[in-house]
N, C-alpha and C positions, 0 to 999 in steps of 0.2 A: 340441835341440828348434827344430824350423824355423817360424818363424812365418808364422802365413799371416793376409793380409791381406784388407781388403774384409768385407762383410756377405754375409748368404746370397746375396743379389738378386746380386751378382757374382758366388759360387759356382756357381748353377745354371748349365745347361745355354741356350744363346742362345734355342735353340726356343721350350723353355718358357717363358721368360721373355717373350717375344713371342706367347703364346698367351691370350685372355681368356677370364675365366672364364663359362660357359654362362651365362645371364640369360634365366629363366624366368620371367614376371612372377606375383604372388600375392598374392590378395587374401582377407582372411579374409568366408566369408558371400558370396564372387561365385559368378557362375554362371561355368564356367571350361571355353570352347571351343576352348584355345588346345592341349592336347597330342594330338589325335587316339586318345586313348583310349576306352574300350570304355562310354558316359554310362551305360550301362543297370544295371553293375556287374559281377560276377564272378558264373561258377558255382556254384549254392549247391550243386551235388557238391565245388565247390572247397574252399567255406566250411565244410563238415561237414568235409572230411579235415582244416584247419589245425588244427581244435580236436579232433579224434580219435583218442587213440591216438598222439601226437606232443608232447606233453610233455614225457617223457625225451629226445628228442628233439633238444631247445635245448642235453642237456649232450656230445653227440655231435657229433661231426664226419660229415658228410654223406658219400653214395658217393664216392668217389676222381671218376671220370668220368660220374655218373651214370647206369651202368648200367640199371637200369630202367626210365628216363624213354626212352635212345637205344631199345630195343627198343619202345617203343610209338609213338616220333616216325616210325619206319622203317612202322610199320603202316597212319599216321596220311596219310602222305604219299603210299600206296600202290607201296613199294619194298620190301616184306618180302621178297618172292622175287626179287630183283634180285641179282645175284651185284656180288662185290667194291664193295659201296657201306654207308657207314656216316653216320656222325651225328657233332657233336659239338657239347655242349652249352656254355651260357656263363650270366653274368650280365648277362643280357639280348643281344640281337642284335647291339650294339655293342663287345660284351667280344669277340663271337665276329670281328667285322671287323676291332677292332684284333690281335688274337692271329694272322689268316688273313696282313695285311696285315706283323707282324712275322717271321713261321713263311718267308715267300715273297721279301721286298723288302732285298736287301742296302743298306747306303749310297750315296744318290746314284742307284738306282735310279728309273724312272718308276713312280707310279699315274695312269693313264689315265680321264677318267670324264666323262661329261654335266653342263653347267653350263645351269641349277642342278638342283643334287642336295642330297642329305642333307649338312650342314654338318660334320658331323662328319670327313666321309672326307679331304678335304684336311688338316684338324686331325692324324689318325691317322697320315697321311702323313709329316708332318713329325715328327712328335713320334717316327717312329722311324726319321729321318734320310733319308726317299725323297723325291723329287721330286714333285708334284701337278701334273697338267696338266689343264686342263680343256679340252673340246670344247664349244659350244657346240651345244643343243639348236637342229632348224627350226622353220620356220615352224608346222609342225603338231605338234609338242613331240615329236616323234621324235627317233632320233639320227642322227646321218650316217654309218655303220655302218664305209663305210671308210677315213672319216677316223681312226676310233678307231679301227681296226684299225690300221692306216696309220705310228702311233704307233709299233709296237712295242716297247708298254711290258711290264715286270715282270709289273704284275698292270694288270687292266682290270676296270671298276666300272660294272655297270648299276643301277639302282632300278627295278622296273617291280612297280607302279603307286609313281611316282616321289615323294618329297617332297622340297620341297616342293611342286609342281605338281599332284598329283593324276592325271595323267595314266598312261596305260599305253603302255610300248614294244610296237609291232608283233611277233609273232614272228617274222616275214622276219629283223628286226632283230636281235633277241636271238636267233638260230639262226644268223647270220652271224656275230657275234661269237666266240659260244661256240665254232666251226667253225673258226675262221681268227685270233682272235688268240696273238700272240708267247709270253704267259706264262700264268698266273693270269687265272680268268674269275671273278669274284664277280656272284651276278646275287642282289642284295637283296630279298625278298618279305615285308616288315613287313607288307604290307597283302593276303598271297594271300587272303586269306577273302572279299574284296572287290569281288575282281577276276573278270572274265571269264575269264579265260586264267593259268594258272599254269605255272610252269618247271621244279618238282623235277625228274621226271622223265628233264628232259636228263644229269641226273648220270650214268644206266646207259648212256648210249653217248660221254661225253666223260669224260676220267681228270682232267682240268686245269680241274675244273667243282665252284666250291663254292656252294650257293644256301643263303642265308640266314634265317629267319623269326624271328619273337617271339611269346611271349605278353602281351604291353604293350597289345597292340590287341583285336583279335577276341575273345580271352580271355580279357580284364577282369583282367590278373593285373601290371598295370603297376609296383604296388605290391614285387611280390617279384623282380620283375627273373629274369626266365630268357628265354633264346633259343639259339636252335641253326641249325645247319649242316648241310646234307646234300652228302657227296660221295663220289669215292672213297674205298676203305678208306686208301690212299695220302695223299689230301691229308687226309681227317677226322685219320689217326693225326698227322699235324705239324703241324696247328692245335692239334690237343690238346695235344702234347708244350709247342706256344709258349704257352699258354693258364693250364697248372698246373693243380695238381689242386684238388678242392673247388670249385669255380665257384658249385656251386647249391646253396645252404642246402638244408637237410634238409624244412621246410615247403616253399618255394620249390615241390620237388620232389614231394611226397606233394599238391600244388593242382593242378602241370601234370597229376601221374600221372591225376589224378581228373578233371581238365576231359577227357581224352581219351579215357575208358569211354562205351561206346555205350550212352546212356540219354537220357533225355527232360533229365534236370534235369543235364549232363552237356555229351555233345560237340552235342546237341540242342538246348540252349541257347543255346549259342554260334553253330550254323546258326541259328535261329529270331532271334536278334538280329541279326546279319551281313544277316540278308533286309530285318531293318526299317531297318538303317542305309542300303542301299541304296535302298529307298523310298522314304524321308524325305530323301535325299539330292538326287533328283530334284524332291522335292518343293518344298525347301526353294531348289533354284536358280528352279524356278519364280517363287516368291517373291519373290526378290533380284530379282529384273529390274525391278521394279513400283520400284525405289530407282535404276533406272539402272545395276545392278552385275551383270557378266554372268562366272559363271564357268565357267571351264573343265570339259569333258568330266571327268565324274569316274569313277575305279576304283578309288577308298579309301572312307573312310570320313571323308574332309572333303571342304570346298570351296577350290580356290584361285581369288580373284578380284583380278584387277591392275587396278587404281585409281590413280590418284595421291593421290586422300583418303586413303588406308590408315592413313598414320599421323593425323590427324585422325578419323579416324573407331572406332580402334582406340582410342584416346585419349577419344572422347567417349562409346563403349561402357563404357569400364571405368570413367567416373567415376559412372554408372549400374548398376554391379555386373554388369557381362555383360564377360568377358574373353574375346578373340579374337587371334592374334596377328598383328601387323601385321610385312610382309617388305620391306624398303629394302634399295636396293644391289645389287639385282639385273643380271642381266649385260641389255643390249637389244639381245640378239638371243635366241629369238625378236621380231617387231617388237613384239606386243602389250603386250611388257612397253616396249619403248621408248617407246608409247602411253601407259602409265602411269609413267613416267619412272622404273623401274625397281621402283617399290612392289608390291606387294599386301598382299591379307589372307586366311590360312589363317582356315578355320571349324572347328568340329570338329561331327560332327550326331549327332544323340543322339533320345532317347525326343520326341517331337512336342511336348508342353507345352512342353520347355525351348524347341525351336525358335520355338514361337507369343512366347515369354518377347524372344527376341533378336527377332524383327521387330519385337512390340509396341515394344523399346527403340527398335529402329533410325528408326522414326518418328517416336518422339520427340525424336531427334536430328536426322532431317534436317526436324523442323517448326522443331529451334531455329536451324539454320544459317542 
């Protein structure tokens, strides 16, 4: 027998040892505006579906690849009549993103993406043995499309509306990258329901494109972890193979299917509350200006507020029972982030009574500062 020296830490892959654990601050009874979820809750149709006729589902495996949900999703994104287009589902859209990087990237390949963007992308790249390459956003918070494409990366990632900045990329940028990137292009549309423009239709004419979305934001099902990607049949099939079977549990699939039904308490509920979030984000941005806090133009269900005082403000709000996300270590390009010393607040938008509580608490913080 060969003796194995060292503890489990030394046995683990170096890429894993170097990764931090995800740190989401939680506090009992706090008003939590830090996660960009639907603060109105979930569609009534989904809540009924979870409790109706699904008790036995807990003892059985779910469908292998969410076949009923995939068909409903093609109808939802308006691609049911498109030829050679398919859907891959997953345990949240981050599961689909991870599987796509694993499916198309060999160790040493590059994953190119704008910075700042979704923090899990460089992590997924490293975990799968790929090299993350960040290309700074310009001063308009759009992508230098030519510079991004010129990397010749095996995988190019775009997020629009972008997390954490809340800003939307221009159609010109997205279409240029989709048409000219060397490898697979991923467009992350987690916040599509709040945006003025969406890009899922591009997969009908671009066979190396995957557009990912989620039920965690507008659909209010973050706790059930349902995400999906739309792409050509070949792309969807390869990501599905890398993803593996049984990734969407039976209750989650039932809730997602119910939310997509054409009724007032299903997709109608989702659309009404997305519209409310859009209305309230403009109202909240205007109110924040009285504190000298200028949010970027948002196309999502949250506001991104560059300010050097972000760590202080987030801590002061937390101490008073209101959680927002303080983001630090941001790149100094765009220049507005340099002026904020790489700090910003990310604030989820929800019912106005909750926004009023946030504003009242901010007044208290500024009065005591």
